[in-house]
A tleap script that builds the chain and sets N, CA, C and O, in Angstrom:
source leaprc.protein.ff14SB
mol = sequence {
  NMET THR TYR ARG LEU ALA SER SER ILE LEU
  LEU CYS ALA LEU ALA TRP CYS GLN LEU THR
  SER GLN ILE GLY GLY THR ILE SER ASP SER
  SER GLY GLY VAL ILE PRO SER ALA ALA ILE
  GLU LEU THR ASN GLN ASP THR GLY VAL LYS
  TRP GLU ALA ALA SER ASP ALA SER GLY ARG
  TYR ILE ILE PRO LEU LEU GLN PRO GLY ASN
  TYR ARG ILE ARG ALA ALA ALA CASN
}
set mol.1.N position { 98.964 143.093 148.836 }
set mol.1.CA position { 98.603 141.705 148.817 }
set mol.1.C position { 99.712 140.905 148.155 }
set mol.1.O position { 100.371 141.360 147.221 }
set mol.2.N position { 99.885 139.738 148.655 }
set mol.2.CA position { 100.870 138.830 148.085 }
set mol.2.C position { 100.122 137.690 147.418 }
set mol.2.O position { 99.254 137.065 148.029 }
set mol.3.N position { 100.454 137.425 146.182 }
set mol.3.CA position { 99.801 136.340 145.450 }
set mol.3.C position { 100.815 135.278 145.091 }
set mol.3.O position { 101.954 135.566 144.724 }
set mol.4.N position { 100.377 134.075 145.207 }
set mol.4.CA position { 101.225 132.950 144.844 }
set mol.4.C position { 100.404 132.054 143.935 }
set mol.4.O position { 99.278 131.679 144.261 }
set mol.5.N position { 100.966 131.726 142.821 }
set mol.5.CA position { 100.256 130.871 141.871 }
set mol.5.C position { 101.077 129.605 141.671 }
set mol.5.O position { 102.240 129.651 141.270 }
set mol.6.N position { 100.452 128.493 141.958 }
set mol.6.CA position { 101.156 127.218 141.805 }
set mol.6.C position { 100.370 126.330 140.858 }
set mol.6.O position { 99.139 126.355 140.847 }
set mol.7.N position { 101.073 125.557 140.078 }
set mol.7.CA position { 100.421 124.639 139.136 }
set mol.7.C position { 100.576 123.209 139.624 }
set mol.7.O position { 101.586 122.847 140.227 }
set mol.8.N position { 99.587 122.427 139.360 }
set mol.8.CA position { 99.659 121.008 139.685 }
set mol.8.C position { 98.978 120.221 138.574 }
set mol.8.O position { 98.200 120.763 137.789 }
set mol.9.N position { 99.282 118.953 138.529 }
set mol.9.CA position { 98.658 118.082 137.523 }
set mol.9.C position { 97.745 117.109 138.258 }
set mol.9.O position { 98.163 116.430 139.196 }
set mol.10.N position { 96.520 117.054 137.826 }
set mol.10.CA position { 95.525 116.160 138.403 }
set mol.10.C position { 95.418 114.934 137.498 }
set mol.10.O position { 94.974 115.033 136.354 }
set mol.11.N position { 95.830 113.775 138.024 }
set mol.11.CA position { 95.755 112.540 137.239 }
set mol.11.C position { 94.374 111.931 137.394 }
set mol.11.O position { 93.870 111.792 138.509 }
set mol.12.N position { 93.778 111.575 136.299 }
set mol.12.CA position { 92.419 111.034 136.301 }
set mol.12.C position { 92.440 109.525 136.073 }
set mol.12.O position { 93.420 108.969 135.577 }
set mol.13.N position { 91.343 108.879 136.444 }
set mol.13.CA position { 91.262 107.422 136.389 }
set mol.13.C position { 91.364 106.865 134.983 }
set mol.13.O position { 91.767 105.713 134.816 }
set mol.14.N position { 91.016 107.632 133.974 }
set mol.14.CA position { 91.043 107.126 132.601 }
set mol.14.C position { 92.368 107.365 131.893 }
set mol.14.O position { 92.432 107.367 130.663 }
set mol.15.N position { 93.407 107.562 132.659 }
set mol.15.CA position { 94.781 107.719 132.149 }
set mol.15.C position { 94.972 108.993 131.325 }
set mol.15.O position { 95.889 109.066 130.507 }
set mol.16.N position { 94.129 109.981 131.528 }
set mol.16.CA position { 94.351 111.277 130.916 }
set mol.16.C position { 94.511 112.280 132.048 }
set mol.16.O position { 94.061 112.033 133.167 }
set mol.17.N position { 95.124 113.365 131.776 }
set mol.17.CA position { 95.338 114.339 132.844 }
set mol.17.C position { 94.805 115.697 132.420 }
set mol.17.O position { 94.623 115.989 131.238 }
set mol.18.N position { 94.571 116.489 133.407 }
set mol.18.CA position { 93.990 117.813 133.203 }
set mol.18.C position { 94.866 118.807 133.963 }
set mol.18.O position { 95.167 118.593 135.138 }
set mol.19.N position { 95.268 119.865 133.317 }
set mol.19.CA position { 96.103 120.871 133.960 }
set mol.19.C position { 95.231 121.831 134.749 }
set mol.19.O position { 94.313 122.442 134.203 }
set mol.20.N position { 95.521 121.959 136.027 }
set mol.20.CA position { 94.815 122.907 136.869 }
set mol.20.C position { 95.827 123.719 137.654 }
set mol.20.O position { 96.995 123.346 137.764 }
set mol.21.N position { 95.368 124.824 138.192 }
set mol.21.CA position { 96.212 125.685 139.011 }
set mol.21.C position { 95.450 126.089 140.249 }
set mol.21.O position { 94.268 125.782 140.405 }
set mol.22.N position { 96.140 126.777 141.119 }
set mol.22.CA position { 95.496 127.355 142.291 }
set mol.22.C position { 96.078 128.736 142.514 }
set mol.22.O position { 97.186 129.043 142.073 }
set mol.23.N position { 95.317 129.553 143.201 }
set mol.23.CA position { 95.820 130.870 143.566 }
set mol.23.C position { 95.664 131.002 145.067 }
set mol.23.O position { 94.681 130.539 145.646 }
set mol.24.N position { 96.614 131.621 145.673 }
set mol.24.CA position { 96.564 131.829 147.116 }
set mol.24.C position { 97.465 132.981 147.491 }
set mol.24.O position { 98.266 133.447 146.681 }
set mol.25.N position { 97.331 133.431 148.706 }
set mol.25.CA position { 98.160 134.530 149.172 }
set mol.25.C position { 97.775 134.947 150.563 }
set mol.25.O position { 97.060 134.237 151.269 }
set mol.26.N position { 98.257 136.104 150.949 }
set mol.26.CA position { 97.967 136.676 152.256 }
set mol.26.C position { 97.403 138.068 152.061 }
set mol.26.O position { 97.976 138.883 151.337 }
set mol.27.N position { 96.279 138.342 152.705 }
set mol.27.CA position { 95.668 139.663 152.645 }
set mol.27.C position { 96.223 140.480 153.804 }
set mol.27.O position { 96.158 140.063 154.961 }
set mol.28.N position { 96.768 141.648 153.480 }
set mol.28.CA position { 97.324 142.515 154.524 }
set mol.28.C position { 96.986 143.971 154.232 }
set mol.28.O position { 96.669 144.339 153.101 }
set mol.29.N position { 97.060 144.795 155.281 }
set mol.29.CA position { 96.801 146.219 155.110 }
set mol.29.C position { 98.103 146.948 154.779 }
set mol.29.O position { 99.155 146.321 154.654 }
set mol.30.N position { 98.030 148.262 154.639 }
set mol.30.CA position { 99.206 149.036 154.212 }
set mol.30.C position { 100.338 149.014 155.231 }
set mol.30.O position { 101.483 149.298 154.879 }
set mol.31.N position { 100.043 148.682 156.490 }
set mol.31.CA position { 101.102 148.601 157.498 }
set mol.31.C position { 101.689 147.198 157.595 }
set mol.31.O position { 102.620 146.965 158.365 }
set mol.32.N position { 101.146 146.261 156.815 }
set mol.32.CA position { 101.651 144.882 156.828 }
set mol.32.C position { 100.885 143.963 157.760 }
set mol.32.O position { 101.185 142.771 157.836 }
set mol.33.N position { 99.899 144.497 158.470 }
set mol.33.CA position { 99.084 143.660 159.352 }
set mol.33.C position { 98.142 142.794 158.532 }
set mol.33.O position { 97.551 143.250 157.554 }
set mol.34.N position { 98.010 141.536 158.944 }
set mol.34.CA position { 97.146 140.621 158.196 }
set mol.34.C position { 95.676 140.932 158.465 }
set mol.34.O position { 95.321 141.478 159.510 }
set mol.35.N position { 94.828 140.574 157.498 }
set mol.35.CA position { 93.394 140.821 157.608 }
set mol.35.C position { 92.673 139.476 157.600 }
set mol.35.O position { 92.517 138.862 156.545 }
set mol.36.N position { 92.231 139.015 158.778 }
set mol.36.CA position { 91.477 137.764 158.831 }
set mol.36.C position { 90.054 137.973 158.316 }
set mol.36.O position { 89.527 139.085 158.357 }
set mol.37.N position { 89.453 136.916 157.843 }
set mol.37.CA position { 88.056 136.906 157.381 }
set mol.37.C position { 87.765 137.873 156.241 }
set mol.37.O position { 86.629 138.321 156.092 }
set mol.38.N position { 88.764 138.201 155.439 }
set mol.38.CA position { 88.523 139.035 154.254 }
set mol.38.C position { 87.783 138.196 153.217 }
set mol.38.O position { 88.080 137.015 153.038 }
set mol.39.N position { 86.830 138.803 152.545 }
set mol.39.CA position { 86.076 138.113 151.494 }
set mol.39.C position { 86.868 138.171 150.194 }
set mol.39.O position { 87.266 139.250 149.755 }
set mol.40.N position { 87.097 137.018 149.578 }
set mol.40.CA position { 87.837 136.914 148.321 }
set mol.40.C position { 86.855 136.468 147.238 }
set mol.40.O position { 86.103 135.513 147.435 }
set mol.41.N position { 86.863 137.154 146.101 }
set mol.41.CA position { 86.042 136.754 144.961 }
set mol.41.C position { 86.935 136.663 143.736 }
set mol.41.O position { 87.606 137.629 143.373 }
set mol.42.N position { 86.940 135.503 143.103 }
set mol.42.CA position { 87.725 135.258 141.906 }
set mol.42.C position { 86.753 134.986 140.766 }
set mol.42.O position { 85.876 134.131 140.890 }
set mol.43.N position { 86.903 135.709 139.652 }
set mol.43.CA position { 85.992 135.556 138.514 }
set mol.43.C position { 86.776 135.208 137.259 }
set mol.43.O position { 87.733 135.897 136.907 }
set mol.44.N position { 86.369 134.139 136.586 }
set mol.44.CA position { 86.936 133.802 135.281 }
set mol.44.C position { 86.313 134.766 134.275 }
set mol.44.O position { 85.108 134.713 134.027 }
set mol.45.N position { 87.115 135.631 133.706 }
set mol.45.CA position { 86.593 136.661 132.825 }
set mol.45.C position { 86.125 136.127 131.477 }
set mol.45.O position { 85.392 136.812 130.764 }
set mol.46.N position { 86.534 134.921 131.120 }
set mol.46.CA position { 86.099 134.322 129.866 }
set mol.46.C position { 84.732 133.640 129.995 }
set mol.46.O position { 83.939 133.649 129.054 }
set mol.47.N position { 84.458 133.044 131.179 }
set mol.47.CA position { 83.232 132.276 131.364 }
set mol.47.C position { 82.242 132.915 132.337 }
set mol.47.O position { 81.060 132.570 132.335 }
set mol.48.N position { 82.720 133.843 133.166 }
set mol.48.CA position { 81.866 134.463 134.175 }
set mol.48.C position { 81.702 133.634 135.442 }
set mol.48.O position { 81.005 134.058 136.363 }
set mol.49.N position { 82.331 132.456 135.509 }
set mol.49.CA position { 82.236 131.601 136.691 }
set mol.49.C position { 82.980 132.263 137.847 }
set mol.49.O position { 84.087 132.773 137.674 }
set mol.50.N position { 82.351 132.251 139.046 }
set mol.50.CA position { 82.939 132.889 140.224 }
set mol.50.C position { 83.227 131.866 141.315 }
set mol.50.O position { 82.505 130.882 141.470 }
set mol.51.N position { 84.286 132.115 142.061 }
set mol.51.CA position { 84.645 131.348 143.248 }
set mol.51.C position { 84.718 132.328 144.394 }
set mol.51.O position { 85.124 133.475 144.207 }
set mol.52.N position { 84.329 131.891 145.584 }
set mol.52.CA position { 84.421 132.724 146.774 }
set mol.52.C position { 85.205 131.992 147.835 }
set mol.52.O position { 85.124 130.769 147.957 }
set mol.53.N position { 85.967 132.754 148.605 }
set mol.53.CA position { 86.745 132.205 149.706 }
set mol.53.C position { 86.874 133.300 150.755 }
set mol.53.O position { 86.460 134.439 150.538 }
set mol.54.N position { 87.449 132.941 151.882 }
set mol.54.CA position { 87.724 133.918 152.939 }
set mol.54.C position { 89.119 133.651 153.484 }
set mol.54.O position { 89.574 132.508 153.525 }
set mol.55.N position { 89.789 134.711 153.898 }
set mol.55.CA position { 91.107 134.523 154.489 }
set mol.55.C position { 90.952 133.948 155.900 }
set mol.55.O position { 89.959 134.200 156.583 }
set mol.56.N position { 91.953 133.172 156.317 }
set mol.56.CA position { 91.906 132.563 157.642 }
set mol.56.C position { 92.415 133.545 158.701 }
set mol.56.O position { 92.620 134.722 158.404 }
set mol.57.N position { 92.617 133.079 159.910 }
set mol.57.CA position { 93.060 133.937 161.016 }
set mol.57.C position { 94.420 134.576 160.754 }
set mol.57.O position { 94.742 135.606 161.346 }
set mol.58.N position { 95.226 133.970 159.865 }
set mol.58.CA position { 96.541 134.518 159.513 }
set mol.58.C position { 96.497 135.338 158.238 }
set mol.58.O position { 97.544 135.726 157.719 }
set mol.59.N position { 95.291 135.613 157.715 }
set mol.59.CA position { 95.145 136.402 156.497 }
set mol.59.C position { 95.357 135.620 155.215 }
set mol.59.O position { 95.320 136.197 154.128 }
set mol.60.N position { 95.583 134.294 155.323 }
set mol.60.CA position { 95.868 133.482 154.133 }
set mol.60.C position { 94.594 132.948 153.503 }
set mol.60.O position { 93.589 132.728 154.179 }
set mol.61.N position { 94.660 132.743 152.176 }
set mol.61.CA position { 93.557 132.135 151.440 }
set mol.61.C position { 94.130 131.294 150.312 }
set mol.61.O position { 95.277 131.474 149.903 }
set mol.62.N position { 93.309 130.370 149.814 }
set mol.62.CA position { 93.687 129.557 148.659 }
set mol.62.C position { 92.408 129.168 147.912 }
set mol.62.O position { 91.392 128.835 148.522 }
set mol.63.N position { 92.482 129.216 146.601 }
set mol.63.CA position { 91.388 128.751 145.747 }
set mol.63.C position { 92.006 127.737 144.779 }
set mol.63.O position { 92.751 128.120 143.877 }
set mol.64.N position { 91.701 126.444 144.961 }
set mol.64.CA position { 92.330 125.391 144.154 }
set mol.64.C position { 91.530 125.023 142.909 }
set mol.64.O position { 90.416 125.503 142.698 }
set mol.65.N position { 92.123 124.166 142.099 }
set mol.65.CA position { 91.490 123.514 140.947 }
set mol.65.C position { 90.919 124.496 139.928 }
set mol.65.O position { 89.773 124.361 139.499 }
set mol.66.N position { 91.717 125.475 139.550 }
set mol.66.CA position { 91.303 126.458 138.549 }
set mol.66.C position { 91.751 126.034 137.164 }
set mol.66.O position { 92.870 125.554 136.981 }
set mol.67.N position { 90.884 126.210 136.207 }
set mol.67.CA position { 91.208 125.951 134.812 }
set mol.67.C position { 92.013 127.132 134.259 }
set mol.67.O position { 91.896 128.243 134.775 }
set mol.68.N position { 92.816 126.915 133.235 }
set mol.68.CA position { 93.524 128.030 132.605 }
set mol.68.C position { 92.524 129.083 132.123 }
set mol.68.O position { 91.446 128.743 131.635 }
set mol.69.N position { 92.878 130.338 132.260 }
set mol.69.CA position { 91.990 131.406 131.814 }
set mol.69.C position { 92.426 132.746 132.356 }
set mol.69.O position { 93.455 132.861 133.022 }
set mol.70.N position { 91.635 133.752 132.063 }
set mol.70.CA position { 91.863 135.110 132.553 }
set mol.70.C position { 90.961 135.330 133.757 }
set mol.70.O position { 89.750 135.127 133.674 }
set mol.71.N position { 91.547 135.745 134.877 }
set mol.71.CA position { 90.811 135.890 136.119 }
set mol.71.C position { 90.930 137.306 136.674 }
set mol.71.O position { 91.929 137.995 136.468 }
set mol.72.N position { 89.874 137.720 137.387 }
set mol.72.CA position { 89.894 138.969 138.148 }
set mol.72.C position { 89.686 138.575 139.608 }
set mol.72.O position { 88.806 137.774 139.926 }
set mol.73.N position { 90.506 139.149 140.495 }
set mol.73.CA position { 90.373 138.844 141.917 }
set mol.73.C position { 90.069 140.128 142.678 }
set mol.73.O position { 90.620 141.189 142.386 }
set mol.74.N position { 89.174 140.008 143.666 }
set mol.74.CA position { 88.821 141.132 144.520 }
set mol.74.C position { 88.862 140.658 145.962 }
set mol.74.O position { 88.513 139.518 146.267 }
set mol.75.N position { 89.292 141.544 146.836 }
set mol.75.CA position { 89.301 141.248 148.265 }
set mol.75.C position { 88.666 142.423 148.995 }
set mol.75.O position { 88.895 143.583 148.651 }
set mol.76.N position { 87.869 142.108 150.002 }
set mol.76.CA position { 87.224 143.145 150.803 }
set mol.76.C position { 87.247 142.734 152.257 }
set mol.76.O position { 86.943 141.587 152.586 }
set mol.77.N position { 87.602 143.652 153.124 }
set mol.77.CA position { 87.603 143.391 154.562 }
set mol.77.C position { 86.187 143.564 155.097 }
set mol.77.O position { 85.449 144.453 154.672 }
set mol.78.N position { 85.833 142.712 156.021 }
set mol.78.CA position { 84.494 142.784 156.637 }
set mol.78.C position { 84.472 143.749 157.793 }
set mol.78.O position { 83.431 143.933 158.424 }
savepdb mol mol.pdb
quit
């Protein structure tokens, strides 16, 4: 799996900002073939909050607007 982590700054109406990040990547098998519709589960290990996503037809996924923290990610093919 390839993971890409990008940071962005979200500007809010009250002139304060909040730091958020996103995680994304491509789900592939051992031969390099992409896996569409893979189930992605991201869990904040500090709070227990979970996010779910699925990879698209090209095996790509993205989960935006994440707060700083420790995360566990799991992917499973359907």
